[in-house]
C-alpha positions as CSV (number, residue, x, y, z in Angstrom):
1,M,208.6,130.9,149.4
2,Q,204.8,131.9,149.1
3,T,202.6,129.0,147.8
4,G,199.9,129.3,145.3
5,L,197.2,129.1,148.0
6,R,198.5,132.2,149.7
7,Q,198.2,134.0,146.4
8,I,194.5,133.6,145.8
9,P,192.6,134.8,149.0
10,M,189.3,133.7,147.8
11,I,190.1,130.0,148.5
12,D,189.2,129.0,152.0
13,V,191.7,126.1,152.8
14,K,190.9,124.1,155.8
15,P,193.6,122.3,157.5
16,P,193.6,118.6,157.1
17,T,192.4,116.3,160.0
18,P,195.6,114.9,161.9
19,M,196.6,111.7,160.4
20,G,193.4,111.6,158.0
21,L,191.2,110.5,160.7
22,N,187.4,111.2,160.8
23,P,186.8,114.4,162.7
24,A,184.6,112.5,165.3
25,L,187.3,110.2,166.1
26,T,189.3,113.1,167.5
27,E,186.6,114.2,169.8
28,D,186.7,113.6,173.4
29,P,185.5,110.1,174.1
30,M,183.6,110.8,177.2
31,I,181.9,113.9,175.7
32,A,180.9,111.7,172.6
33,Y,179.7,108.8,174.9
34,R,177.3,111.1,176.9
35,R,176.1,112.6,173.7
36,M,175.1,109.3,172.4
37,K,173.9,107.9,175.5
38,R,171.5,111.1,175.5
39,V,170.5,110.3,172.1
40,A,169.7,106.7,172.7
41,T,167.8,107.7,176.1
42,G,165.8,110.4,174.2
43,L,165.0,107.7,171.5
44,F,163.5,105.3,174.2
45,L,161.4,108.1,175.6
46,G,160.3,109.1,172.2
47,M,159.0,105.6,171.7
48,T,157.3,105.5,175.1
49,A,155.5,108.6,174.3
50,L,154.4,107.4,171.0
51,F,153.2,104.0,172.6
52,V,151.1,106.1,175.0
53,V,149.5,108.5,172.4
54,A,149.1,105.5,169.9
55,K,147.3,103.5,172.8
56,F,145.1,106.2,173.5
57,F,143.9,106.7,170.0
58,E,144.1,102.9,168.9
59,A,140.3,102.7,168.0
60,S,140.4,106.1,166.0
61,H,142.1,104.4,162.8
62,P,143.1,101.1,161.5
63,A,146.6,102.3,161.1
64,V,147.2,103.2,164.7
65,P,147.4,99.6,165.9
66,F,150.4,99.1,163.7
67,I,152.1,102.5,165.2
68,R,151.3,101.2,168.7
69,A,152.9,97.8,167.8
70,F,155.9,99.4,166.6
71,A,156.3,101.7,169.6
72,E,155.9,98.8,171.9
73,A,158.5,96.5,170.5
74,A,161.0,99.5,170.1
75,M,160.4,100.2,173.9
76,V,161.0,96.4,174.6
77,G,164.1,96.4,172.4
78,A,165.4,99.7,174.1
79,L,164.9,98.3,177.5
80,A,166.4,95.0,176.8
81,D,169.7,96.6,175.2
82,W,169.9,99.1,178.0
83,F,169.8,96.4,180.4
84,A,172.5,94.3,178.5
85,V,174.9,97.5,178.1
86,T,174.4,98.5,181.7
87,A,174.9,95.1,182.8
88,L,178.5,95.2,181.5
89,F,179.5,98.0,183.7
90,R,177.1,98.1,186.8
91,R,174.0,96.6,188.4
92,P,170.9,98.0,186.7
93,L,168.9,100.2,189.0
94,G,171.4,99.0,191.5
95,L,169.4,95.7,191.8
96,P,171.7,92.6,192.7
97,I,170.6,90.8,189.7
98,P,173.0,87.7,189.1
99,H,175.7,88.0,186.3
100,T,175.6,91.8,186.1
101,A,178.5,94.5,186.7
102,I,180.6,92.2,184.7
103,I,183.7,94.2,184.0
104,P,184.1,95.6,187.7
105,R,183.9,92.1,189.1
106,S,186.2,90.5,186.2
107,K,188.8,93.2,186.1
108,D,191.6,90.9,187.3
109,R,190.6,88.3,184.6
110,I,190.3,91.1,181.9
111,G,193.6,92.6,182.7
112,A,195.4,89.2,182.7
113,G,193.7,88.4,179.3
114,L,194.7,91.7,177.6
115,G,198.2,91.4,179.0
116,R,198.4,87.8,177.4
117,F,196.9,89.2,174.2
118,I,199.4,92.0,173.9
119,S,202.2,89.8,174.7
120,R,201.2,86.8,172.2
121,N,200.0,89.1,169.3
122,F,202.3,92.0,169.4
123,L,205.5,91.5,171.3
124,Q,206.6,88.1,170.1
125,P,209.9,88.2,168.3
126,D,209.0,86.7,164.9
127,Q,206.0,89.1,164.8
128,V,208.1,92.1,165.6
129,Q,210.7,91.0,163.0
130,R,207.9,90.6,160.3
131,R,206.3,94.0,161.0
132,L,209.6,95.9,160.9
133,K,211.0,93.8,157.9
134,D,210.1,96.5,155.3
135,M,210.2,99.7,157.7
136,D,212.8,102.4,157.2
137,L,213.2,103.2,160.9
138,A,216.3,105.2,160.6
139,G,215.0,107.2,157.6
140,G,211.7,107.9,159.2
141,S,213.3,109.0,162.3
142,A,215.7,111.2,160.5
143,H,212.9,112.8,158.3
144,W,210.9,113.3,161.5
145,L,213.6,114.9,163.2
146,T,214.4,117.5,160.3
147,E,210.6,118.6,160.1
148,G,209.9,121.9,161.6
149,D,211.8,122.9,164.5
150,R,211.7,119.5,166.3
151,A,215.9,119.4,166.6
152,R,215.7,122.8,168.3
153,R,212.8,121.9,170.9
154,I,214.5,118.5,171.4
155,G,217.9,120.2,171.7
156,H,216.1,122.9,174.1
157,G,214.5,120.1,176.2
158,I,217.9,118.3,176.7
159,A,219.9,121.4,177.6
160,G,217.2,122.4,180.0
161,A,216.7,118.9,181.6
162,V,220.6,118.5,182.2
163,P,221.0,120.8,185.3
164,R,217.9,119.0,186.9
165,I,219.0,115.4,186.1
166,L,222.6,116.4,187.4
167,G,221.0,117.7,190.7
168,L,219.3,114.4,191.2
169,L,222.5,112.2,191.0
170,N,224.6,111.2,193.9
171,E,228.1,112.9,193.5
172,G,229.8,110.1,195.5
173,K,228.2,107.2,193.6
174,I,228.8,108.6,190.4
175,A,232.5,109.5,190.9
176,Q,233.0,105.7,192.2
177,W,231.3,104.5,189.1
178,L,233.4,106.6,186.9
179,Q,236.6,105.5,188.6
180,S,235.8,101.6,188.7
181,T,234.5,101.8,184.9
182,L,237.5,103.6,183.8
183,T,239.8,101.4,185.7
184,E,237.9,98.1,184.1
185,R,238.1,99.4,180.8
186,L,241.6,100.2,180.8
187,R,242.5,96.7,182.4
188,H,240.7,94.8,179.7
189,A,241.4,97.0,176.9
190,D,244.2,95.7,174.4
191,I,246.1,99.0,174.5
192,A,249.0,97.7,172.6
193,Q,246.5,96.6,169.6
194,L,244.7,99.9,169.8
195,L,248.1,102.1,169.7
196,A,249.3,99.6,166.7
197,E,246.0,100.2,164.8
198,G,246.3,103.9,165.6
199,L,249.9,104.0,164.1
200,D,248.8,102.3,160.9
201,I,246.0,104.8,160.4
202,L,248.2,107.6,160.7
203,I,250.9,105.9,158.6
204,R,248.5,104.8,155.8
205,G,246.8,108.2,155.5
206,G,249.9,110.3,155.8
207,R,248.4,111.9,158.7
208,H,251.7,111.5,160.8
209,T,253.4,113.9,158.3
210,A,252.5,117.0,160.4
211,I,253.9,115.3,163.5
212,V,257.1,114.7,161.7
213,D,257.1,118.4,160.6
214,L,256.7,119.1,164.1
215,I,259.6,116.9,165.4
216,L,261.9,118.3,162.6
217,F,261.0,121.9,163.6
218,H,261.8,121.3,167.2
219,A,264.9,119.5,166.5
220,D,266.3,122.6,164.6
221,L,265.1,124.9,167.5
222,A,266.9,122.6,169.8
223,I,270.0,122.7,167.9
224,H,269.9,126.7,167.7
225,S,269.2,127.0,171.6
226,E,271.8,124.5,172.5
227,E,274.4,125.7,170.2
228,T,276.8,127.1,172.9
229,E,276.7,123.7,174.8
230,F,277.3,121.7,171.5
231,R,280.3,123.9,170.7
232,T,281.7,123.4,174.4
233,R,281.4,119.6,174.1
234,V,283.2,119.4,170.6
235,S,285.9,121.4,172.0
236,D,286.3,119.2,175.1
237,K,286.7,116.4,173.0
238,M,289.9,117.7,171.2
239,D,293.5,117.8,172.3
240,W,295.2,121.1,172.9
241,L,296.8,121.1,169.4
242,P,293.6,121.4,167.3
243,K,292.5,123.9,169.8
244,L,295.6,126.2,169.1
245,F,294.6,126.3,165.6
246,S,290.8,126.7,166.1
247,V,290.2,123.4,164.6
248,D,287.5,122.9,167.3
249,A,285.6,125.9,166.2
250,A,285.8,125.1,162.4
251,A,284.7,121.4,163.4
252,S,281.7,122.7,165.5
253,D,280.6,125.0,162.7
254,A,280.9,122.3,160.0
255,L,278.8,119.8,162.1
256,L,276.1,122.5,163.2
257,T,275.8,123.7,159.5
258,A,275.5,120.0,158.3
259,I,273.0,119.2,160.8
260,K,271.0,122.3,160.0
261,D,271.0,121.9,156.4
262,T,269.9,118.1,156.8
263,L,267.1,119.3,159.0
264,K,266.1,121.9,156.6
265,A,266.2,119.5,153.6
266,A,264.1,116.9,155.3
267,S,261.4,119.6,156.3
268,K,261.1,120.4,152.6
269,D,261.5,117.1,151.0
270,P,258.6,114.7,151.7
271,N,260.6,111.8,150.4
272,H,263.9,112.4,152.3
273,S,265.8,109.8,154.0
274,I,265.0,111.1,157.2
275,R,261.4,111.0,156.9
276,T,261.7,107.6,155.6
277,R,263.6,106.2,158.6
278,I,261.0,107.8,160.9
279,D,258.2,105.9,159.0
280,E,260.2,102.8,159.3
281,A,260.6,103.3,162.9
282,L,256.9,104.0,163.4
283,A,256.0,100.8,161.3
284,H,258.5,98.7,163.3
285,F,257.0,99.9,166.6
286,A,253.5,99.1,165.4
287,R,254.7,95.4,164.6
288,D,256.4,95.2,168.0
289,L,253.1,96.4,169.8
290,R,251.3,93.6,167.8
291,H,253.9,90.8,168.2
292,D,256.6,91.6,170.9
293,P,255.3,89.8,174.1
294,N,257.9,91.6,176.4
295,L,256.7,95.1,174.9
296,R,253.1,94.3,175.3
297,D,253.6,92.9,178.9
298,Q,255.2,96.1,179.9
299,L,252.7,98.4,178.3
300,Q,250.1,96.3,180.2
301,R,251.7,96.5,183.4
302,W,252.2,100.2,182.9
303,V,248.4,100.5,182.3
304,Y,247.5,98.7,185.4
305,E,249.9,101.0,187.6
306,V,248.3,104.0,185.9
307,S,244.5,103.2,186.1
308,D,245.1,102.0,189.9
309,H,247.1,105.0,190.9
310,Q,245.3,107.5,193.2
311,V,246.2,110.6,191.1
312,V,244.3,109.1,188.2
313,R,241.2,108.5,190.5
314,N,241.3,111.9,191.7
315,Y,241.7,113.3,188.3
316,V,238.5,111.5,187.1
317,T,236.6,112.7,190.1
318,Q,237.8,116.2,189.5
319,V,236.6,116.1,185.8
320,W,233.3,115.0,186.7
321,N,232.9,117.5,189.4
322,D,233.9,120.3,187.1
323,L,231.7,119.0,184.3
324,K,228.7,118.7,186.6
325,K,229.4,122.2,188.0
326,S,229.6,123.8,184.5
327,L,226.6,122.1,183.5
328,R,224.5,122.9,186.6
329,D,225.4,126.5,187.0
330,Q,224.9,127.5,183.4
331,T,223.9,131.0,182.4
332,P,220.8,131.3,180.2
333,Q,223.1,132.4,177.2
334,E,225.3,129.1,178.0
335,T,222.1,126.7,178.0
336,E,220.9,128.4,174.9
337,R,224.4,127.8,173.2
338,L,224.2,124.1,174.5
339,S,220.8,123.6,173.2
340,T,221.9,125.1,169.8
341,A,224.9,122.7,169.7
342,I,222.5,119.7,170.6
343,A,220.0,120.8,167.9
344,A,222.9,121.2,165.1
345,G,224.3,117.7,166.1
346,L,220.9,116.0,165.7
347,E,220.1,117.8,162.4
348,D,223.7,116.7,161.0
349,L,223.1,113.2,162.2
350,A,219.5,113.3,160.3
351,R,221.1,114.7,157.2
352,A,223.9,112.2,157.2
353,I,221.3,109.4,157.5
354,E,219.2,110.7,154.8
355,Q,222.0,111.1,152.4
356,D,224.0,108.0,153.1
357,P,222.3,104.9,152.0
358,E,224.9,102.5,153.5
359,L,224.7,104.2,157.1
360,R,220.8,104.2,156.9
361,E,220.9,100.4,156.0
362,S,223.3,99.7,159.0
363,L,221.3,101.7,161.6
364,N,218.0,99.8,160.1
365,K,219.8,96.4,160.9
366,R,220.7,97.5,164.4
367,L,217.4,99.0,165.3
368,K,215.6,96.1,164.0
369,A,217.8,93.6,165.9
370,W,217.5,95.6,169.0
371,A,213.7,95.8,168.7
372,V,213.4,92.0,168.1
373,E,215.9,91.3,170.9
374,L,213.9,93.6,173.2
375,A,210.5,92.0,172.2
376,G,212.1,88.5,173.3
377,A,213.5,89.7,176.5
378,Q,210.8,92.0,177.7
379,G,207.6,91.0,175.7
380,A,206.3,88.9,178.5
381,G,207.0,91.4,181.0
382,V,205.2,94.0,179.2
383,G,202.3,91.7,179.2
384,T,202.6,91.3,182.9
385,M,202.9,95.1,183.5
386,V,199.7,95.8,181.7
387,A,198.0,92.7,183.5
388,E,199.3,94.3,187.0
389,T,198.5,97.8,186.2
390,I,194.8,97.1,185.2
391,Q,194.5,94.8,188.2
392,S,195.6,97.5,190.6
393,W,193.2,99.9,189.3
394,D,190.0,100.2,191.3
395,A,186.8,99.2,189.8
396,R,185.4,102.7,189.0
397,T,188.9,103.2,187.2
398,V,188.3,100.3,185.0
399,V,184.9,101.1,184.1
400,D,185.6,104.7,183.4
401,Q,188.4,103.7,181.1
402,I,186.6,101.0,179.1
403,E,183.2,102.9,179.0
404,A,185.1,106.1,177.7
405,A,186.6,103.8,174.9
406,V,183.7,101.9,173.8
407,G,180.7,103.6,175.4
408,R,179.9,105.5,172.5
409,D,179.6,102.4,170.3
410,L,177.4,100.6,173.0
411,Q,174.9,103.5,172.9
412,Y,174.6,102.9,168.9
413,I,173.6,99.4,169.8
414,R,170.9,100.6,172.2
415,I,169.6,102.7,169.3
416,S,169.8,100.0,166.7
417,G,167.9,97.7,169.1
418,T,165.2,100.4,169.6
419,V,164.8,100.7,165.9
420,I,165.2,97.0,165.0
421,G,163.0,96.0,168.0
422,G,160.2,98.4,166.5
423,L,160.5,97.0,163.0
424,V,160.3,93.3,164.3
425,G,157.2,94.3,166.5
426,L,155.6,95.7,163.3
427,I,156.3,92.6,161.4
428,I,155.0,90.3,164.0
429,H,151.8,92.4,164.5
430,S,151.3,92.5,160.7
431,L,151.8,88.7,160.4
432,S,149.4,88.1,163.3
433,I,146.5,89.9,161.8
434,W,147.4,88.4,158.4
435,I,147.2,84.8,159.6
436,F,144.6,85.0,162.3
437,N,142.2,87.6,160.8
438,N,142.0,85.7,157.3
């Protein structure tokens, strides 16, 4: 779809600055710092030149002493602020002046203070909970995921990273972990309860109908395939006299026909008594799975035996090896299909979150609860990590990092000090003339 802006070529539309920031704030901080440093130094040199010229021509005009006083005080203000700013990061002119190079000498204290500040003011559970209270984390994440081709790029990144990640894993340890995890999960799972709930879901939703149809179909198929054996068994049960008059064959035909007709009727009638009996048997089995201690114990013993069997362990290991090999040795086409599948799954999840308020609310509650728990468990650790990271830097790195962040603003202080110092000097010179010459 074409927009109105594209239909009017005379209008030059500039793209907005990211996040609505001032363009100056998006500039490289070191470049901005060095530029402002040159401006501040240039202003000091300008005041110096002005002072020299004014001093040389001071007697030529009554206004020149005022200019000289302004320039002289501006020089003093510029030098004072240069000293103050420089003393934060290094020794001015390399001289061992006390209480200079404050940041390099105090970097450990600065790191510890910054770590405590972050931990206490940003990562306390109650603070995190308050900040996240009105935020739609799930909806925002879903909206972010559906913008542009983010889902495709994430899917491509995951698909491309899978082989490299698998190559770093220790096959033996992963296989052992999978075996032990499966064994523990099976042993601690209430299999009987799970089966009972599964049967209830099937029966309530009528999803077992297809299974019953399959049972009836195979029962009919078994009757047809075993018809000869069935007739033989009926004949063996009869005496010689009924056989003489072929009663055994008639009885077999009648029984087979009755069974086939019953199965055929049951396959067509959803309310047939056979189907009802099967439903009752399934419901009874589900009740036994919940309440029959003998059945539950037997099932649990069977789970223990199966989970501890070497065949199961070997199967788990083989599944892992096959999965890893198939993912690690993917062709470019297979990688692309995996990437597409992951991207499609992410997009489906994002759309479901956006369209289902109940799901979005549930996810928001979980995400916020996790964030609060994480802040409580790791908030102090994050502060310690920040402190230790800063303390591990050398003094030069600390100076460079802080100077890049705030150096530009400190140069503004030098500029302001030059101008304000000049104005103060001009005021003092004017007051001294007014007071002492009157």
